[in-house]
C-alpha positions in Angstrom: 63.3 -23.1 19.1 60.0 -22.8 21.1 60.6 -19.0 21.4 61.0 -18.6 17.6 57.7 -20.5 17.0 56.0 -18.3 19.5 57.4 -15.1 18.0 56.3 -16.3 14.5 52.8 -17.1 15.7 52.5 -13.7 17.4 53.7 -11.9 14.3 51.1 -13.8 12.1 48.4 -13.0 14.6 49.3 -9.3 14.4 49.2 -9.4 10.6 45.8 -11.1 10.6 44.1 -8.6 12.9 43.8 -5.8 10.3 42.4 -8.3 7.8 39.7 -9.4 10.4 38.8 -5.7 10.9 38.4 -5.2 7.2 36.2 -8.3 6.9 34.0 -7.1 9.7 33.7 -3.7 8.1 32.8 -5.3 4.7 30.2 -7.5 6.4 28.6 -4.5 8.1 28.5 -2.5 4.8 27.0 -5.5 3.1 24.3 -5.9 5.8 23.4 -2.2 5.5 23.3 -2.3 1.8 20.9 -5.2 1.8 18.7 -3.5 4.3 18.6 -0.2 2.3 18.5 -1.7 -1.2 15.2 -1.2 -3.0 12.8 -4.1 -2.9 13.0 -6.4 -5.9 10.2 -5.9 -8.4 7.4 -8.4 -8.0 7.0 -11.3 -10.4 4.5 -10.6 -13.2 1.1 -11.4 -12.0 -2.5 -11.0 -13.0 -4.4 -8.0 -11.8 -6.1 -8.6 -8.4 -9.8 -9.3 -8.9 -12.0 -7.4 -6.4 -14.2 -9.7 -4.3 -17.7 -10.0 -5.6 -18.9 -9.3 -2.1 -17.1 -5.9 -1.8 -19.3 -3.0 -0.8 -20.6 -1.3 -3.9 -18.7 2.0 -4.5 -16.2 1.3 -1.7 -16.4 2.5 1.9 -17.2 6.1 1.1 -15.7 9.1 2.9 -13.8 8.9 6.1 -14.3 12.4 7.7 -11.4 14.1 9.5 -11.2 13.5 13.2 -9.8 16.5 15.1 -6.4 15.6 16.5 -5.4 13.0 13.9 -3.3 13.3 10.8 -2.5 10.5 8.3 0.0 9.8 5.6 1.1 6.8 3.4 4.3 6.1 1.5 5.9 3.4 -0.7 8.9 2.0 1.2 9.4 -1.2 -0.9 9.2 -3.5 2.2 8.0 -6.3 -0.1 5.8 -4.7 -2.8 7.2 -2.5 -5.5 5.3 0.5 -6.8 2.6 0.8 -4.2 2.1 2.4 -0.7 3.1 -0.1 2.0 3.6 2.1 5.1 1.2 4.4 6.9 1.5 6.8 9.8 -1.2 8.3 12.1 0.1 11.1 14.3 -2.1 11.8 17.3 -2.3 15.1 19.2 -1.2 15.6 22.9 -3.7 14.2 25.3 -4.8 11.3 23.1 -5.9 8.2 25.0 -4.9 4.9 23.4 -6.4 1.4 23.9 -5.7 -1.9 22.3 -6.7 -5.5 21.9 -4.2 -8.1 20.6 -4.0 -11.7 19.5 -3.6 -14.3 22.2 -1.4 -16.4 19.9 1.6 -17.9 21.7 3.7 -17.0 18.7 2.9 -13.3 18.7 4.9 -11.0 16.5 7.5 -8.5 17.8 5.3 -5.4 17.2 2.4 -7.0 19.1 4.6 -7.7 22.1 5.9 -4.1 22.0 2.4 -2.7 21.8 1.3 -4.9 24.7 4.1 -3.5 26.8 3.3 0.1 26.0 -0.5 0.1 25.9 -1.2 0.6 29.7 1.6 3.2 30.3 0.5 6.5 31.7 1.0 9.5 29.4 1.5 13.1 30.2 -1.0 15.8 29.0 1.6 17.1 26.5 2.5 13.7 25.1 1.3 12.9 21.6 1.4 9.5 20.0 1.8 7.8 16.7 0.8 4.6 14.9 3.2 3.2 12.3 2.1 0.2 10.2 3.8 -1.6 7.3 2.5 -4.3 5.0 4.4 -7.1 3.2 6.4 -8.4 6.2 4.8 -9.4 9.6 8.1 -9.2 11.6 6.9 -12.4 13.3 9.1 -15.3 14.4 12.2 -13.1 13.8 13.7 -13.3 17.4 16.0 -10.5 18.6 16.3 -9.2 15.0 12.6 -8.4 15.1 12.8 -6.7 18.5 15.7 -4.6 17.2 13.7 -3.6 14.1 10.7 -2.5 16.3 13.0 -0.5 18.5 14.7 1.2 15.5 11.4 2.1 13.9 9.9 3.5 17.2 13.0 5.6 17.8 13.0 7.0 14.3 9.2 7.7 14.4 9.7 9.4 17.8 12.2 11.8 16.3 10.3 12.4 13.0 6.9 12.9 14.5 7.9 14.5 17.8 6.2 12.1 20.1 7.7 10.0 23.0 9.1 6.6 21.9 6.9 4.9 24.5 3.9 6.3 22.6 4.9 4.9 19.2 2.7 1.8 18.4 3.9 -0.2 15.5 2.2 -3.0 13.5 3.4 -5.3 10.7 1.5 -7.6 8.4 2.7 -10.0 5.7 5.1 -12.9 5.4 6.1 -14.7 8.6 9.7 -15.6 9.5 11.6 -13.1 7.3 13.7 -10.2 8.8 11.9 -6.9 8.5 14.0 -4.5 6.3 13.3 -1.7 8.7 15.8 0.7 7.1 13.4 1.0 4.1 10.7 2.2 6.5 12.8 4.7 8.4 14.1 6.0 5.1 10.6 7.3 4.2 9.7 8.8 7.6 10.6 12.4 6.5 8.3 12.0 3.5 5.5 10.6 5.7 5.6 13.4 8.2 5.9 16.1 5.5 2.6 14.8 4.0 0.6 14.2 7.2 -3.0 15.5 6.7 -6.3 15.1 8.4 -8.1 13.9 5.3 -5.6 11.2 4.3 -7.2 8.2 6.2 -8.2 6.5 2.9 -4.5 6.5 1.8 -3.6 4.9 5.1 -6.3 2.2 4.6 -4.9 1.3 1.2 -1.3 1.1 2.5 -1.9 -1.7 5.0 -3.4 -4.2 2.5 -1.7 -7.5 1.7 -4.0 -10.1 -0.1 -7.0 -7.8 0.5 -8.8 -7.0 -2.8 -10.3 -3.8 -1.4 -9.6 -1.3 1.3 -11.9 -1.4 4.3 -13.2 1.7 6.1 -16.2 2.8 8.1 -17.4 5.9 10.0 -20.1 7.2 12.3 -21.0 10.3 14.2 -23.0 10.6 17.4 -24.4 13.6 19.1 -23.7 14.0 22.8 -25.4 16.9 24.5 -25.6 18.9 21.3 -22.0 18.3 20.2 -20.9 15.9 17.5 -18.4 13.2 18.1 -16.7 11.5 15.1 -15.7 7.9 14.9 -13.7 6.4 11.9 -11.9 3.2 11.4 -10.1 1.1 8.8 -8.9 -2.5 8.7 -7.1 -5.1 6.7 -7.8 -8.7 6.6 -8.6 -11.4 4.0 -7.0 -14.7 5.0 -5.7 -16.2 8.3 -8.9 -14.9 9.9 -10.2 -16.3 13.1 -9.5 -13.6 15.6 -8.7 -14.6 19.2 -8.5 -11.4 21.1 -6.5 -12.3 11.5 -3.7 -11.5 9.6 -6.1 -8.8 10.8 -5.2 -5.2 11.7 -7.8 -2.6 12.8 -7.3 1.1 13.6 -10.1 3.2 15.2 -10.1 7.0 15.9 -12.5 9.3 17.7 -12.4 12.8 19.1 -14.6 11.7 22.1 -13.6 12.8 25.6 -13.1 9.5 27.4 -10.6 8.1 29.9 -8.1 5.4 28.8 -9.4 2.8 31.3 -13.0 3.4 30.1 -12.0 3.2 26.5 -10.0 0.0 27.0 -12.9 -1.7 28.8 -15.3 -0.7 26.0 -13.0 -1.8 23.2 -12.4 -5.2 24.8 -16.2 -5.8 25.2 -17.1 -4.7 21.7 -14.2 -6.7 20.1 -15.8 -9.9 21.6 -19.1 -8.9 20.0 -17.7 -8.0 16.5 -14.2 -9.1 15.4 -14.3 -12.2 17.6 -17.4 -13.3 15.8 -15.9 -13.7 12.4 -14.0 -16.4 10.7 -12.7 -16.9 7.2 -10.5 -20.0 7.5 -10.2 -20.8 11.2 -6.6 -19.6 11.5 -5.6 -17.0 14.0 -2.8 -14.7 13.0 0.5 -13.9 14.9 -0.2 -10.2 14.3 -3.9 -9.5 15.1 -4.0 -6.0 16.5 -6.8 -3.5 17.2 -5.7 0.0 18.3 -8.0 2.8 19.2 -7.2 6.5 19.8 -9.4 9.0 21.4 -8.1 12.5 20.9 -10.5 14.1 23.5 -10.8 17.2 21.2 -14.6 17.1 20.9 -16.5 19.9 22.6 -18.8 17.2 24.0 -18.5 16.5 27.7 -16.5 13.5 29.0 -18.0 10.1 28.7 -17.5 8.7 32.2 -20.4 6.2 32.7 -21.0 3.8 29.9 -24.4 3.1 31.3 -25.4 6.8 30.8 -27.3 7.9 27.7 -24.2 9.4 26.2 -22.2 6.3 27.0 -24.7 4.0 25.4 -25.0 6.2 22.3 -21.2 6.3 21.9 -20.9 2.5 22.4 -23.6 1.8 19.9 -22.0 4.0 17.2 -18.5 2.5 17.9 -20.0 -1.0 17.7 -21.6 -0.1 14.4 -18.2 0.9 12.9 -16.5 -2.2 14.3 -19.2 -4.5 13.0 -19.1 -2.9 9.6 -15.3 -3.4 9.4 -15.6 -7.0 10.7 -18.2 -7.9 8.0 -16.0 -6.2 5.3 -13.1 -8.5 6.3 -15.4 -11.6 5.8 -16.6 -10.2 2.5 -13.0 -10.0 1.4 -12.3 -13.6 2.5 -9.7 -15.1 0.1 -11.7 -16.4 -2.8 -15.1 -15.8 -1.1 -18.3 -15.7 -3.1 -20.8 -16.1 -0.3 -21.3 -14.0 2.9 -22.8 -16.2 5.5 -24.4 -15.6 8.9 -24.6 -18.6 11.3 -27.4 -17.9 13.7 -27.6 -20.3 16.7 -30.6 -20.2 19.1 -32.0 -22.4 21.8 -28.6 -23.4 23.3 -28.2 -24.4 26.9 -25.5 -21.7 27.5 -23.9 -18.8 25.6 -20.6 -20.9 25.4 -22.5 -23.8 23.8 -24.2 -21.4 21.3 -20.8 -20.0 20.3 -19.2 -23.5 20.0 -22.0 -24.6 17.6 -21.8 -21.4 15.6 -18.0 -21.6 15.2 -18.1 -25.3 14.4 -20.5 -24.7 11.5 -18.7 -21.6 10.3 -15.3 -23.2 10.3 -16.2 -26.6 8.8 -14.5 -27.1 5.5 -17.3 -29.5 4.4 -20.0 -26.9 5.1 -18.0 -24.1 3.5 -17.2 -26.1 0.3 -20.9 -27.1 0.1 -21.8 -23.4 0.2 -19.2 -22.7 -2.5 -20.9 -25.4 -4.7 -24.4 -24.1 -3.9 -25.2 -27.5 -2.5 -27.9 -27.5 0.2 -26.2 -30.3 2.1 -27.8 -29.8 5.5 -26.3 -33.1 6.7 -23.0 -31.4 7.0 -24.5 -28.9 9.3 -25.8 -31.7 11.5 -22.3 -33.1 11.5 -20.8 -29.7 12.6 -23.3 -29.4 15.4 -22.5 -32.9 16.6 -18.7 -32.4 16.7 -18.8 -29.0 18.4 -18.7 -30.3 21.9 -21.8 -28.4 22.9 -24.8 -30.0 24.4 -27.2 -31.1 21.7 -30.1 -33.5 21.2 -30.8 -34.9 17.7 -34.5 -35.0 18.2 -34.8 -31.4 19.4 -32.5 -29.9 16.7 -33.9 -27.8 13.8 -32.1 -26.3 10.8 -33.2 -23.4 8.5 -31.9 -21.9 5.3 -33.2 -18.4 5.7 -36.9 -18.8 6.3 -36.9 -22.3 4.9 -37.4 -25.0 7.5 -35.0 -27.8 6.4 -34.9 -30.3 9.3 -36.7 -30.8 12.6 -37.4 -33.5 15.2 -34.4 -35.6 14.2 -35.4 -35.8 10.5 -35.9 -33.8 7.4 -38.9 -31.4 7.7 -42.0 -32.8 5.9 -42.5 -29.7 3.8 -38.9 -29.3 2.7 -38.1 -29.5 -1.0 -34.5 -29.9 -2.2 -35.2 -27.5 -5.0 -36.1 -24.7 -2.6 -32.8 -25.2 -0.7 -30.8 -25.3 -4.0 -32.5 -22.0 -5.1 -31.7 -20.4 -1.8 -28.0 -21.4 -2.0 -27.6 -19.4 -5.3 -27.8 -16.2 -3.2 -24.6 -14.3 -2.4 -25.8 -13.6 1.2 -27.0 -16.5 3.3 -28.3 -17.2 6.8 -28.1 -20.6 8.3 -30.2 -21.0 11.4 -29.7 -23.7 14.0 -32.0 -24.1 16.9 -30.8 -26.6 19.6 -34.1 -26.6 21.5 -32.4 -26.7 24.9 -32.5 -23.2 26.3 -32.5 -19.5 25.7 -28.8 -18.8 24.8 -27.9 -17.7 21.3 -24.9 -16.6 19.2 -24.3 -15.1 15.8 -21.0 -15.4 13.8 -20.2 -14.5 10.2 -18.1 -16.5 7.7 -17.7 -17.1 4.0 -17.5 -20.1 1.6 -14.3 -21.9 0.7 -13.5 -21.9 -3.0 -10.6 -23.2 -5.2 -9.4 -19.5 -5.3 -8.5 -19.7 -1.6 -6.1 -22.6 -2.5 -4.6 -20.6 -5.4 -3.9 -17.5 -3.2 -2.3 -19.4 -0.4 -0.4 -22.0 -2.4 1.9 -19.3 -3.8 1.6 -16.5 -1.2 5.4 -16.2 -0.8 6.2 -16.6 -4.5 
């Protein structure tokens, strides 16, 4: 009897095996179909209003950089009917440097870039940047890592560069699997349309809640030869870089070693992108990548203290600062561009603490939005910063208007003057601590009801 039961069980098991295989095949086909299916059309929405602080006429021309080609394509990662993937293909010999978010929940592409950024490259090795918008591929576990690997492999094949030299970035919604098959499906189209003058297309493709594309350029003469620098960025909300959703890509044809370029990029990031804030939130995806193709006829920049080194650093800082300010000008719902200038601090660290405390205060930012010269909120922000401060030495200015000093409102201050100043679209708030020589400058924007509207239905 026991033997008959065993035989029956074995027979049933054999009959079930083909069914299990069919189910597995169907599951696999369903998964592939979901990944390759076109993105659903977006829900009807009002046309995006360009920030009133946007540069008039846009960012202008981005001149070609020898050794770099760009292309953009519509992959339908999240958005329908608009470019959402860009590629930059870099010539052999290109040096690549990068600075990344220090968030403890860094996205899969960030971790991959960090692992690759310091690897030595051969003289015949090209490189490529591949960026998608609409999905950040953050908090997606092994699925996210597999997506990065699949994209890097496909880009390597399509662009003819080593996989270890493919640097990817993603920006958009957190916690949703990246439909990477949609990206790899457009790679042939991307590579076929690569062109040296297509940087503006790439700048538009990486936008999410941005209301305008952000670009900047500069040229510098080194021993009679011209060196080009261009860059583009995306960022509007979740901006308080700690190196927002902020992505920045910089390109130059300068001759410069990777280690020198990395050191310079890190220093200038602290002086530019790390001095801006929109809402005090640091992204999981913040990435700055810089490529130097070394194709300029100018001699190599070896010593950053040399005249050539200083000239190049100044030009690069100008491009980075321009992009950083454009990010703030596109702050979600922003109507005011604000510089917080702190002087007289006991140390540089204290100066920065005070500047960021004022810049990130919701009470200060909402007062700015309402054009209310409420200087008491600035006093509050100084006091809570943790920096050394003395009430009776503190002074506050709105532009050139002395508002408070010696622990009290300034005798000559008139509320009407402050109210008139607050009507401007560009403001400077000055805070002097009266304790030392250290200073800091950061840039921020106001906080309006539009910020709430944008972020309340971001995933809808």
